[in-house]
N, C-alpha and C positions, 0 to 999 in steps of 0.2 A: 709088544708092538714092533720092536726092532729085533733084528737078528744080530748075531755076532758079526763083527766086521772081519772080512777076510784079512789075512796078514801077509806081509811082504814074504815072498818066497813060496807062497801057496798058489794053487791054480785059481784063476779068476772064476767067479761064478759064470756059468754058461747063460746066455740070454738070446732071445729072438724078439725083436720089436720093430715098430715102424719108424723109418727115418724120414725126416722132412728137410728138404733143401740140400745145398752142397752138391758134390758130384754124384750123390746117390739119388738125386731127383726127389720127387714127391711120392711118399707112400711106399717106397721100396723097403722090403724086409731086410733088416740088418741083424746079423748074428755074429757072435764072437768066433764061432767055428769057421765062418766064411772069411774071417780076417786073419786066420793063422798065417804065420810067416811075416806079419807086419807088426810094427810097434803101434799099440793102440792107447789112446788117452781118452778116458771117460771122465769128464768133469761134470760133477753134480752141482746144481745150483737151485736155489729156492723157487724163483718165479720169474717168468718172462716180464720184461718191461718195468722192472723195479730198478732203482738207482744202482745198487751194488752189482746186480746181475748184468745190467747194461754196461757198466764200466768194465766188468770182467770180459764180456763177449766182445766189446769194441777193442780192447787191448789185443785180443787174439786176432781180430779182423785187421787191425792196423799193422800187425807184424806177421801177417799170414804167410808171406813167401818164406820166411825163416821157419815158421812153425810147421807148415805142410811138408817141408822137405825132410822133417825128422819123424813124423808120426801121422797116423790117421786119428783125427780129433773128432769127438762127439760130445756135444752138450746134452745133459739129461736133466729133465725136471718133470714133475707130475702134470704139467700143463697139457692141454689138448693139442692135437695136430694143427687145428685152426689158430690157436694162440701162438704156436711155434712159427707158423707161416707168417703171421703178422709181425712178429718179432724179427724174423729174418728179413722181411721186406722193408721194415722201418729202418733197420740199421745196416742193411746190405751185408748180412753175414755170409761169408763164403763156405762155412762148414755146416754139416748136418746137425740137426737137433733130434734127439730121440724122445718120442712120446712115451711116458710112463704113467698113464692115467690110473692104472690099477695098482701102482706103487710096488710092482714086483721087483724092479731093479733097485730102487732106493732101499728096499728091505733086504734084498740079497747082498747088497754091498754095505749094509749096516749104517746107512746115513739117514734113515727115517728115525728121527730122534725127538725127544721131548725138548721143547724150547720154552722160553719165557720172555714176554714183552709187556712192560708196564704192569708186572705182577700177575699177568694172565698166562697160564700154562697151556700149551697146545703142541701138536705134533707137526713137524715140518722137515724139510730137507736140509741137512748140514752141508755147507759148501765144502766139498772135498773132491780131490782128483786122484784117480788111480791110473798109474802107468803100467801097462801090461806088455811083456816082451813077446817076441815072435813065437814062443812056445805056449803062450797063454798063461804064463805065470806073472803074478804081481811083483813088479820090480821096485815100485816106490808108491807111497801114499802121501799126498799133501792134504792133511786133515785140518779142518776148520781154517782154511786159508783165507786171507783177506783179499778182496777183489783187486786192490792196487798192488798186491805182492804176487798174485797168481802167475802172471806171465814170466817174471824173472825166475821164480822157483821152478816153474815147469821147464823152462829152457835149460836151467842148470841141471835138473834131473835128467832130461833127455840127452844132454851132452855127455853124460857118463855111459850112455848105452850105445853110442855110435862109434 
């Protein structure tokens, strides 16, 4: 069900998907190819409007001026465009979310994994972030990052690229 995770130093998987919110407006197609020359952060999270995902997104929102000056940030989950729009509206998120309803991105980046909760096994998105340089290479991976640690780890990683 999962693919191998791309490694640091390798080309990031190419993608094309719909962006919701942020400076890319609603429904604009976003592709890695169109972002060449920019530092790109793809942060994968399990689900809109859940406590951990909300904490993670709001930390980015609350530190947006610092974050946006360093990279193009995109949140990605398998939620629908409608769910993303509600999440953006509810928490006034300034960055775009990418809709991955077909799970192509979570699989390409190796973050669609088997999880376990209360003894029940299921597949879901591992909370992980990929930092991609101006040439489309993966420069850092924050795997299984905790929501409350995400911002600090991300800023530390981005500071090594500028």
